[in-house]
C-alpha positions as CSV (number, residue, x, y, z in Angstrom):
1,M,58.7,172.3,88.0
2,Y,59.1,168.6,88.5
3,R,61.2,167.3,91.4
4,R,62.8,164.5,89.4
5,I,63.0,163.3,85.8
6,L,62.9,159.7,84.6
7,I,64.5,159.4,81.2
8,T,64.3,156.2,79.1
9,S,65.7,155.2,75.8
10,A,64.0,152.5,73.7
11,L,65.4,149.1,74.7
12,P,67.9,148.1,71.9
13,Y,67.1,144.7,70.5
14,A,69.8,142.1,71.4
15,N,70.0,140.4,68.0
16,G,72.7,142.6,66.4
17,P,75.2,145.5,67.0
18,L,74.3,149.2,67.2
19,H,74.4,151.3,64.0
20,I,74.3,155.1,63.5
21,G,70.5,155.0,63.0
22,H,70.0,153.6,66.5
23,L,72.2,156.4,67.9
24,A,70.3,159.1,66.1
25,G,66.9,157.8,67.0
26,A,66.9,157.2,70.7
27,Y,70.2,157.2,72.5
28,L,72.2,160.3,71.6
29,P,69.2,162.7,72.1
30,A,68.4,161.0,75.4
31,D,72.1,161.3,76.6
32,I,72.3,165.0,75.6
33,Y,69.1,165.7,77.5
34,T,70.2,163.7,80.5
35,R,73.6,165.4,80.7
36,F,72.0,168.8,80.4
37,Q,69.5,168.0,83.2
38,K,72.4,166.8,85.4
39,L,74.3,170.0,84.6
40,K,71.2,171.9,85.8
41,N,71.6,169.9,89.1
42,R,68.3,168.3,88.7
43,D,67.4,164.8,89.9
44,A,67.5,163.0,86.5
45,I,68.2,159.4,85.8
46,H,68.6,157.6,82.4
47,I,67.2,154.0,82.3
48,C,67.6,151.4,79.7
49,G,68.5,147.7,79.0
50,T,68.5,145.2,76.2
51,D,65.2,143.8,74.8
52,E,65.9,140.0,74.6
53,H,62.6,138.3,73.7
54,G,60.5,137.9,70.6
55,V,60.6,136.2,67.2
56,A,63.5,138.3,65.8
57,I,65.7,136.8,68.5
58,T,64.7,133.3,67.7
59,L,65.2,133.9,64.0
60,S,68.6,135.4,64.5
61,A,69.6,132.6,66.8
62,K,68.5,130.0,64.2
63,K,70.5,131.8,61.5
64,E,73.6,132.0,63.6
65,N,73.2,128.4,64.8
66,K,73.0,129.5,68.5
67,T,70.5,129.2,71.3
68,P,68.5,132.4,72.0
69,K,70.2,132.7,75.4
70,A,73.7,132.5,73.8
71,L,72.7,135.1,71.2
72,V,71.3,137.7,73.7
73,D,74.2,137.2,76.1
74,Y,76.7,138.1,73.4
75,Y,74.8,141.1,72.1
76,H,73.9,142.5,75.6
77,E,77.6,142.8,76.3
78,N,78.4,144.1,72.8
79,I,75.7,146.8,73.0
80,K,76.6,147.8,76.6
81,N,80.3,148.1,75.6
82,T,79.5,150.2,72.5
83,F,77.4,152.6,74.6
84,S,80.3,153.0,77.0
85,R,82.7,153.8,74.1
86,I,80.4,156.4,72.6
87,G,79.7,158.0,76.0
88,I,76.1,157.1,76.5
89,Y,75.6,157.0,80.2
90,F,72.8,155.1,82.1
91,E,72.0,154.9,85.8
92,N,71.1,151.3,85.0
93,F,71.4,149.1,81.9
94,S,69.4,145.9,82.5
95,R,68.1,142.9,80.5
96,T,64.5,141.6,80.0
97,T,65.7,138.1,80.6
98,R,66.4,138.8,84.3
99,K,64.2,137.2,87.0
100,L,63.1,140.5,88.3
101,H,61.7,141.4,84.9
102,Y,59.9,138.1,84.5
103,E,58.2,138.6,87.9
104,L,57.2,142.2,87.2
105,S,55.9,141.4,83.7
106,Q,53.8,138.5,85.0
107,S,52.5,140.6,87.9
108,F,51.6,143.4,85.4
109,F,49.7,140.9,83.2
110,L,47.8,139.4,86.1
111,S,46.8,142.9,87.4
112,I,45.3,143.8,84.1
113,Y,43.8,140.3,83.6
114,N,42.1,140.4,87.0
115,K,40.6,143.7,86.2
116,G,38.9,142.3,83.1
117,Y,41.0,144.1,80.5
118,I,42.5,140.9,79.0
119,E,40.3,138.2,77.4
120,K,41.0,134.8,76.0
121,R,39.9,134.4,72.4
122,K,39.7,131.6,69.9
123,V,41.7,132.6,66.8
124,K,42.5,131.3,63.4
125,Q,46.3,131.1,63.4
126,F,48.7,130.3,60.6
127,Y,50.3,126.9,60.9
128,C,53.3,125.7,58.7
129,E,52.7,122.1,57.8
130,N,56.3,121.8,56.5
131,D,57.9,123.0,59.8
132,K,55.0,121.6,62.0
133,I,54.6,124.8,64.1
134,F,52.1,127.6,64.7
135,L,53.7,130.7,63.1
136,P,54.2,133.8,65.3
137,D,53.5,137.0,63.3
138,R,57.1,137.7,62.4
139,Y,57.5,134.3,61.0
140,I,55.0,135.3,58.3
141,T,55.5,137.7,55.4
142,G,53.2,138.7,52.6
143,T,51.7,141.6,50.7
144,C,50.4,144.6,52.7
145,P,46.7,145.1,52.0
146,Y,47.1,148.8,52.4
147,C,50.1,149.7,50.3
148,N,50.9,146.5,48.4
149,Y,54.4,146.2,49.8
150,D,55.3,142.5,49.2
151,K,57.6,142.1,52.2
152,A,55.2,143.2,55.0
153,R,55.5,141.3,58.3
154,G,52.7,139.7,60.1
155,D,52.6,142.4,62.8
156,Q,53.4,145.6,60.9
157,C,54.2,146.9,57.4
158,E,57.6,148.6,57.5
159,K,56.8,150.6,54.4
160,C,53.4,152.3,55.3
161,G,53.6,151.7,59.1
162,K,50.2,150.0,59.3
163,W,49.7,147.7,62.3
164,L,48.6,144.3,60.8
165,E,47.2,141.0,61.8
166,P,48.8,138.0,60.0
167,T,45.5,137.0,58.5
168,E,45.3,140.4,56.7
169,L,48.3,139.7,54.6
170,I,47.8,138.8,50.9
171,E,49.5,135.6,49.8
172,P,51.2,134.9,53.2
173,R,54.4,132.9,53.3
174,C,56.4,131.1,56.1
175,T,59.7,132.9,56.6
176,L,61.4,129.6,57.5
177,C,60.6,127.6,54.3
178,N,58.7,130.1,52.1
179,S,55.7,127.8,51.8
180,G,52.1,128.9,52.1
181,P,50.8,128.3,55.7
182,V,47.3,127.1,56.5
183,L,44.9,128.4,59.1
184,K,44.2,126.3,62.2
185,D,42.2,126.9,65.4
186,S,44.1,128.2,68.4
187,F,43.7,130.7,71.2
188,Q,45.5,133.8,72.4
189,Y,45.0,136.5,75.0
190,F,43.9,140.0,73.9
191,F,44.3,143.3,75.6
192,K,41.1,145.3,75.3
193,L,42.8,148.4,73.8
194,N,39.5,149.7,72.5
195,E,38.2,150.2,76.0
196,F,40.8,152.9,76.5
197,E,40.1,154.9,73.4
198,E,38.3,157.8,75.0
199,R,40.8,158.1,77.8
200,L,43.6,158.0,75.3
201,R,42.0,160.7,73.2
202,E,41.8,162.9,76.4
203,Y,45.4,162.1,77.2
204,I,46.6,162.9,73.7
205,A,44.6,166.1,73.6
206,S,46.4,167.2,76.8
207,K,49.7,166.9,74.8
208,K,48.7,169.3,72.0
209,N,51.3,172.1,71.6
210,K,53.6,170.0,73.9
211,W,54.5,166.9,71.9
212,K,56.4,167.1,68.6
213,E,54.2,167.4,65.6
214,N,55.4,164.2,64.0
215,V,54.3,162.2,67.1
216,L,50.9,163.9,67.3
217,N,50.2,163.4,63.6
218,F,51.1,159.7,63.8
219,V,48.9,159.2,66.9
220,D,45.9,161.1,65.3
221,N,46.0,158.8,62.3
222,W,45.8,155.8,64.5
223,L,42.9,157.1,66.7
224,R,41.0,158.2,63.6
225,E,40.8,154.6,62.5
226,G,39.6,153.4,65.9
227,L,41.3,151.0,68.3
228,K,40.8,147.3,68.4
229,P,41.7,144.6,71.0
230,R,45.3,143.4,70.4
231,A,46.8,140.0,70.9
232,I,49.5,140.1,73.6
233,T,50.6,136.5,73.7
234,R,52.4,134.2,71.2
235,D,53.1,130.5,70.7
236,L,56.8,130.5,71.5
237,E,59.3,128.8,73.8
238,W,61.4,131.9,74.2
239,G,59.9,134.7,76.3
240,V,58.1,135.6,79.6
241,P,55.6,132.7,80.2
242,V,52.0,133.7,80.5
243,P,51.2,133.2,84.2
244,L,48.1,131.1,83.8
245,E,47.7,127.3,84.1
246,E,45.7,127.1,80.9
247,A,48.4,128.9,78.9
248,K,51.3,126.5,78.8
249,N,53.7,127.1,75.9
250,K,52.5,130.6,75.5
251,V,54.6,133.7,76.2
252,L,53.9,137.4,76.5
253,Y,54.2,139.2,73.2
254,V,57.6,141.1,73.2
255,W,55.8,144.4,72.8
256,F,53.8,143.8,76.0
257,D,56.8,142.9,78.1
258,A,59.5,145.3,76.6
259,P,58.2,148.6,77.9
260,I,57.7,147.0,81.4
261,G,61.5,146.7,81.1
262,Y,61.7,150.4,81.9
263,I,60.1,149.7,85.2
264,S,62.1,146.6,86.0
265,S,65.4,148.3,85.2
266,T,64.5,151.2,87.5
267,K,63.6,148.8,90.2
268,E,66.8,146.9,89.7
269,W,68.7,150.2,90.1
270,S,67.0,151.1,93.4
271,K,64.7,148.7,95.2
272,D,64.0,151.4,97.8
273,N,63.3,154.5,95.6
274,W,62.1,153.2,92.2
275,E,58.5,153.9,92.9
276,K,59.2,157.6,93.3
277,Y,60.2,157.7,89.7
278,W,57.1,155.8,88.4
279,K,54.3,156.7,90.9
280,D,55.1,160.1,92.4
281,K,53.2,162.9,90.6
282,D,56.3,165.1,91.0
283,T,58.2,163.0,88.5
284,K,58.4,163.8,84.8
285,I,58.7,160.7,82.5
286,V,60.4,161.1,79.1
287,H,60.6,158.3,76.6
288,F,63.2,158.8,73.8
289,I,62.3,156.5,70.8
290,G,62.6,156.2,67.1
291,K,59.8,156.7,64.6
292,D,59.0,153.0,64.4
293,N,58.1,152.9,68.1
294,I,55.6,155.8,68.2
295,V,52.4,153.8,68.2
296,F,53.5,151.5,71.1
297,H,54.8,154.3,73.3
298,S,52.0,156.8,72.7
299,I,49.0,154.4,72.5
300,V,49.6,150.9,73.7
301,W,51.9,151.6,76.6
302,P,49.8,154.4,78.1
303,A,46.7,152.2,77.8
304,M,48.6,149.4,79.6
305,L,49.5,151.8,82.4
306,M,45.9,153.1,82.6
307,A,44.7,149.5,82.9
308,E,47.2,148.6,85.6
309,G,46.3,151.8,87.4
310,S,49.1,152.6,89.8
311,Y,51.8,154.2,87.5
312,N,52.3,157.6,86.0
313,L,51.7,158.1,82.2
314,P,54.5,159.4,79.9
315,D,54.9,163.1,79.9
316,E,57.0,163.5,76.8
317,I,57.7,161.2,73.8
318,P,60.2,163.1,71.7
319,A,60.4,160.6,68.8
320,N,62.9,161.1,66.0
321,E,62.4,160.3,62.3
322,F,64.8,157.9,60.4
323,L,68.5,158.4,59.6
324,N,69.5,157.3,56.1
325,L,73.0,156.4,55.0
326,M,74.5,157.9,51.8
327,G,71.1,158.7,50.5
328,D,69.7,155.2,51.0
329,K,67.6,153.7,53.8
330,I,69.7,151.8,56.4
331,S,69.1,148.1,56.0
332,T,70.8,145.5,58.2
333,S,69.4,142.7,55.9
334,R,71.3,144.2,53.0
335,N,74.3,145.0,55.2
336,W,73.8,148.7,54.3
337,A,74.7,150.2,57.7
338,L,77.5,151.9,59.5
339,W,78.1,150.1,62.8
340,L,79.1,152.2,65.7
341,D,82.0,149.9,66.7
342,E,83.6,150.2,63.2
343,L,83.3,154.0,63.4
344,L,84.7,154.1,66.9
345,D,87.7,152.0,65.8
346,R,88.5,154.9,63.4
347,F,87.3,158.2,64.9
348,E,87.0,160.0,68.2
349,P,83.6,159.4,69.8
350,D,83.0,163.1,69.9
351,Y,83.3,163.3,66.1
352,I,80.4,160.8,65.8
353,R,78.3,162.5,68.5
354,F,78.9,165.9,67.0
355,F,77.9,165.0,63.5
356,I,74.9,162.9,64.5
357,A,73.6,165.8,66.6
358,Y,74.4,168.2,63.7
359,I,72.1,166.2,61.3
360,M,69.7,164.7,63.9
361,P,66.4,163.7,62.2
362,E,64.2,165.5,64.7
363,Y,61.3,166.4,62.3
364,K,62.1,164.6,59.1
365,D,64.4,162.0,57.8
366,S,68.0,163.0,57.4
367,D,71.1,161.6,55.8
368,F,74.5,160.5,57.1
369,N,76.9,161.2,54.3
370,L,80.5,160.3,54.9
371,H,81.9,163.1,52.9
372,D,79.7,165.6,54.8
373,F,80.8,163.9,58.0
374,K,84.4,164.7,57.2
375,D,83.7,168.3,56.1
376,R,81.5,169.2,59.1
377,V,83.8,167.7,61.7
378,N,86.9,169.3,60.1
379,N,85.3,172.7,59.5
380,E,82.8,173.2,62.3
381,L,84.3,171.2,65.2
382,I,88.0,171.2,64.6
383,N,88.7,174.4,62.7
384,K,86.4,176.5,64.9
385,Y,86.4,174.9,68.4
386,G,89.6,172.8,68.3
387,N,91.7,175.6,66.8
388,L,90.2,178.1,69.3
389,I,91.4,176.0,72.2
390,S,94.8,175.2,70.7
391,R,95.8,178.8,69.8
392,T,94.5,180.2,73.1
393,L,96.4,177.7,75.3
394,S,99.5,178.0,73.1
395,F,99.4,181.7,73.6
396,I,99.3,181.4,77.4
397,V,102.1,178.9,77.3
398,N,104.3,181.1,75.1
399,F,103.6,184.5,76.7
400,F,102.4,183.9,80.3
401,E,104.5,181.0,81.5
402,S,101.5,178.6,81.2
403,K,99.4,180.5,83.7
404,I,96.0,182.2,83.3
405,P,96.5,186.0,83.7
406,D,95.5,187.4,87.1
407,V,93.6,190.5,86.2
408,E,90.2,192.2,86.7
409,L,87.8,192.5,83.8
410,S,86.8,195.9,82.4
411,E,83.2,196.8,81.7
412,E,83.9,196.1,78.0
413,N,85.2,192.6,78.8
414,I,82.0,192.0,80.9
415,K,79.9,193.1,77.9
416,D,81.6,190.4,75.8
417,F,80.9,187.8,78.5
418,N,77.3,188.8,78.6
419,E,77.0,188.2,74.9
420,I,78.1,184.6,75.3
421,K,75.6,184.2,78.1
422,K,72.9,184.9,75.6
423,Y,74.0,182.0,73.4
424,I,74.0,179.7,76.4
425,S,70.5,180.8,77.5
426,E,69.2,180.3,74.0
427,A,70.7,176.8,73.8
428,E,69.2,176.0,77.2
429,N,65.7,176.8,75.9
430,Y,66.2,174.7,72.8
431,I,67.4,171.6,74.8
432,E,64.5,171.9,77.2
433,N,62.2,171.6,74.2
434,F,64.1,168.7,72.6
435,E,65.4,170.9,69.7
436,F,69.0,169.6,69.9
437,R,70.1,170.6,66.4
438,K,69.1,174.2,67.1
439,A,70.9,174.2,70.4
440,L,74.1,172.9,68.8
441,S,73.8,175.5,66.1
442,T,73.5,178.2,68.8
443,I,76.5,176.9,70.7
444,L,78.5,176.9,67.4
445,S,77.5,180.5,67.0
446,G,78.9,181.2,70.4
447,V,82.2,179.6,69.3
448,D,82.1,181.9,66.2
449,Y,81.6,184.9,68.5
450,I,84.7,183.9,70.6
451,N,86.8,183.5,67.5
452,A,85.6,186.9,66.2
453,Y,86.5,188.4,69.6
454,I,90.0,187.2,69.4
455,D,90.4,188.3,65.7
456,R,89.1,191.7,66.7
457,Q,91.5,192.1,69.7
458,K,94.5,190.7,67.8
459,P,96.5,189.7,71.0
460,W,99.5,188.6,68.9
461,N,99.9,192.2,67.8
462,L,98.8,193.7,71.1
463,I,101.4,191.8,73.1
464,K,104.1,193.9,71.4
465,Y,103.0,197.1,73.1
466,D,100.3,196.6,75.8
467,K,100.8,193.4,77.9
468,E,98.3,194.5,80.5
469,Q,95.5,194.8,77.9
470,V,96.5,191.4,76.5
471,K,96.1,189.9,79.9
472,R,92.5,191.1,80.1
473,V,91.9,189.8,76.5
474,I,93.3,186.4,77.3
475,F,91.5,186.2,80.7
476,T,88.2,187.2,78.9
477,T,88.9,184.6,76.2
478,I,89.4,181.8,78.8
479,Q,86.1,182.8,80.5
480,L,84.3,182.6,77.2
481,I,85.9,179.2,76.4
482,R,85.0,177.9,79.9
483,S,81.4,178.9,79.4
484,I,80.9,177.6,75.9
485,S,82.7,174.4,76.8
486,I,80.3,173.7,79.7
487,S,77.3,174.2,77.3
488,F,79.1,171.9,74.7
489,E,79.6,169.1,77.3
490,P,76.2,167.3,76.6
491,Y,77.3,167.0,72.9
492,I,81.0,166.3,73.1
493,P,81.7,165.2,76.7
494,F,85.2,163.7,76.1
495,S,86.9,166.7,74.6
496,T,85.1,169.4,76.6
497,K,86.1,167.8,79.9
498,K,89.6,167.6,78.6
499,V,89.5,171.4,77.9
500,L,87.9,172.3,81.2
501,D,90.5,170.2,83.1
502,A,93.3,171.9,81.2
503,I,92.2,175.3,82.4
504,G,91.6,174.1,85.9
505,V,87.8,174.1,85.9
506,L,86.8,170.9,87.9
507,N,83.5,171.8,89.5
508,Y,80.9,173.4,87.2
509,N,77.2,173.3,86.2
510,W,75.0,174.8,83.5
511,D,74.2,177.9,85.5
512,S,77.8,178.5,86.4
513,A,78.5,178.8,82.7
514,K,76.6,182.1,82.8
515,E,78.9,183.4,85.6
516,I,82.5,184.7,85.5
517,D,84.8,182.3,87.4
518,Y,87.5,184.4,89.1
519,S,88.8,181.3,91.0
520,I,90.9,180.3,87.9
521,K,93.0,183.6,88.0
522,G,96.7,182.8,88.1
523,K,96.2,179.0,87.8
524,G,98.5,176.9,85.7
525,I,97.1,175.3,82.5
526,K,97.9,172.0,80.9
527,N,99.1,172.4,77.4
528,I,97.1,169.7,75.5
529,G,98.5,170.6,72.1
530,N,96.1,170.0,69.2
531,L,92.7,168.9,70.7
532,Y,91.8,167.1,67.5
533,K,93.2,165.4,64.4
534,K,91.5,166.1,61.1
535,I,89.7,163.4,59.2
536,E,91.5,162.5,56.0
537,D,90.0,161.7,52.6
538,K,91.6,158.3,52.6
539,E,89.8,157.4,55.8
540,I,86.5,158.1,54.2
541,Q,87.4,156.2,51.1
542,E,88.4,153.2,53.1
543,L,85.0,153.2,54.9
544,L,83.1,153.6,51.6
545,S,85.0,150.7,50.1
546,I,84.1,148.5,53.1
547,L,80.4,149.6,52.9
548,H,80.1,148.8,49.2
549,S,82.1,145.6,49.4
550,R,79.6,144.4,52.1
551,V,76.7,145.1,49.9
552,L,78.3,143.4,46.9
553,K,78.9,140.4,49.0
554,E,75.3,140.3,50.1
555,K,74.1,140.5,46.5
556,N,75.3,136.9,46.0
557,Y,76.4,137.2,42.4
558,I,75.9,134.2,40.1
559,T,78.2,133.1,37.4
560,Y,77.5,133.3,33.6
561,E,77.3,129.5,33.7
562,E,74.6,129.6,36.3
563,F,72.7,132.3,34.4
564,S,72.9,130.3,31.2
565,K,70.7,127.6,32.9
566,L,67.7,130.0,32.7
567,D,65.6,129.4,29.7
568,I,63.9,132.7,29.0
569,R,61.6,133.0,25.9
570,V,59.2,135.3,24.2
571,G,55.6,134.3,24.5
572,K,52.2,135.7,23.5
573,V,49.1,136.0,25.7
574,V,46.3,133.9,24.3
575,S,43.8,134.3,27.1
576,A,43.6,136.0,30.5
577,Q,41.2,136.0,33.4
578,R,41.2,137.0,37.1
579,V,41.8,134.5,39.8
580,E,38.9,134.4,42.3
581,K,39.5,135.9,45.7
582,S,42.6,137.7,44.6
583,R,43.1,141.3,43.6
584,K,46.6,140.8,42.2
585,L,46.5,137.4,40.4
586,L,45.7,136.7,36.8
587,K,45.5,133.3,35.1
588,L,47.2,133.6,31.7
589,L,47.5,131.1,28.8
590,I,50.7,131.9,26.9
591,S,51.7,130.6,23.5
592,L,55.4,129.7,23.2
593,G,55.2,128.7,19.6
594,N,55.2,124.9,19.8
595,E,53.4,124.8,23.2
596,K,51.0,126.7,25.5
597,R,51.6,127.3,29.2
598,Q,49.3,128.3,32.1
599,I,51.0,131.0,34.2
600,I,49.7,132.7,37.3
601,A,51.0,136.3,37.5
602,G,50.6,139.0,40.1
603,I,49.9,141.8,37.7
604,G,46.1,142.2,38.2
605,E,46.4,145.6,39.7
606,S,48.3,146.9,36.7
607,Y,46.3,145.3,33.9
608,T,42.8,144.2,33.0
609,P,42.7,140.7,31.5
610,E,41.4,142.1,28.2
611,S,44.4,144.5,27.8
612,L,46.8,141.6,27.8
613,I,45.4,139.6,24.9
614,N,48.0,139.2,22.0
615,K,50.7,141.1,24.0
616,N,54.3,139.8,23.8
617,V,55.7,138.8,27.2
618,I,59.0,137.5,28.5
619,V,58.8,134.1,30.3
620,V,61.2,132.0,32.3
621,V,60.1,128.6,31.1
622,N,62.3,126.1,32.9
623,L,61.1,126.8,36.5
624,E,59.5,123.9,38.3
625,P,55.7,124.1,38.4
626,K,54.2,125.7,41.5
627,K,50.7,125.8,43.0
628,I,49.4,129.3,43.6
629,M,46.0,129.5,45.3
630,G,45.3,126.0,44.1
631,L,46.2,126.7,40.4
632,E,49.3,125.3,38.7
633,S,51.7,127.9,37.3
634,N,54.2,126.6,34.7
635,G,56.8,129.4,34.4
636,M,57.3,133.0,35.5
637,L,56.3,136.2,33.7
638,L,59.0,138.9,34.0
639,A,57.8,142.3,35.2
640,A,59.4,145.3,36.9
641,G,58.4,148.0,39.4
642,E,56.5,148.1,42.7
643,K,53.2,148.1,40.7
644,P,54.4,145.5,38.2
645,I,54.8,146.5,34.5
646,I,55.4,143.5,32.2
647,L,58.6,143.3,30.1
648,T,57.9,143.0,26.4
649,T,59.7,143.3,23.1
650,D,60.5,146.3,20.9
651,G,58.7,145.0,17.8
652,D,57.4,141.7,16.6
653,V,59.4,138.6,17.6
654,E,58.5,135.0,16.8
655,E,56.8,133.2,19.7
656,G,59.2,130.9,21.5
657,S,62.3,132.9,20.6
658,K,65.0,132.5,23.2
659,V,66.1,135.7,25.1
660,K,69.9,135.9,25.1
């Protein structure tokens, strides 16, 4: 058994507010686990902070017409406040723009550099001649060479998850001006990740049957392809400066300095004791992350720690999969997201925590459906647990002068208590193994057991002829409520603490939930009335209307007058040939009746040149000419689908006919 547990959550990026996907991925599971460990009276701390460097910050700042510093200052406070509202507790919530973090990150870099695990390399780097800057990887988008996703970033494809170099992208574009960048000579510093491949394999092998299967599968796929040195610096003004004289105007890549933020935040929390949590072998380190952070936490970060040499490696990385919204992937760029602040403005924080835990994407993607949110909260939380509390406390108020009966329990009563202990022990085992959904389901089964006990005993009838027996029933019920509420506390801390306070339970821990508490005999209770208020249909409809109106606004509809400016005509392919050095591009000569147009089209993976001859195609003819790989394209061919299929006519239509 470890003497202490260091728990971290992925540092939230300070370029926007928190949404439900963030909560489900890294923060609620970490908070449940931390609260449980504290209830077990273990030395457990939860460490986090905002990640405030990188290209996404500079892009967001430019978009909002702010300085990067102003942007991260605002979102640090916003995120910190949201965590407080939802009940996510940290021993320390820091920032990667603090001096302590800069100093520790630079020291970390120099330690690895001086051991020979970082090398300077000449590189070909994309340069935008329009914006006059070298482009960091996230300033570049293009087509993924592995899955053909045409919006892949220069560092990673969001669709297939492949880790990319910008030069691997097909038809790269500058995100600032959408022009094609050129390659120029530069230099960067590379971490020799490949030199740690064997040690990483041994490390991962030691985690078999311990780590979640989704994490192990992801890591195995990466190791199977072999590891390569990875650039860890960028040409940016915003970030931790590389601490070398020759490296002016270069900063540490955000994914090099961000995980060091776990250490700097711990050090900020306790300058005297922080090393115990990072260097003492009696400490267990648990990183809670989302699916998109698996490769960095399970491969890159452990290799960095191995290279530095004085820190412990992560013991557990219980990554979650993605949470979708109403059947569709959450997308902040499309404004398809439920922000935590807007949910907290409408609903109790425990409602949100309960439902996210109920559907937590532990092994596969799950979906946040607002109708299901209403039904689950109303039926599972309010009808079962809330009504259990309300009817029990009301009964004590009405028949026992607001005091818990002062009686001894019979053997039969103790048997019922022992049954609830089984549920608590089972939930404990699930939480220890990061199976939070199963633990919640088990606790709810315990609530069902208590409700069934009351229905079986029928105290409202029994009170008419056997008050002493009713006292034992009610005292037993209060003991069962006390125990199940303690086990519920990591999930719904606001309402369970309210319940425990109402029945006079002020000092408790997880193990005390498995013991009868005779100290509350004869104590007065607080009548808290209805613990919860049901969610109404109209509240859900209002939220859905807001969601859909945001998406419609993002769509940027055009008027009929604007659409009428497009000149779309039917053409016929006269000739077709492949463009050299491109898998996707075809050079087409298209007849529009009274003229012929050369058009460069990205349909080469769907069609051979020969198969297109004499086909009718639909062409936008009044677009300004554009150079694509040095060839002029006069118009645009209309096609649909991820692997483009051309639009054509249903029957013969005269060449040059206008599409209306």
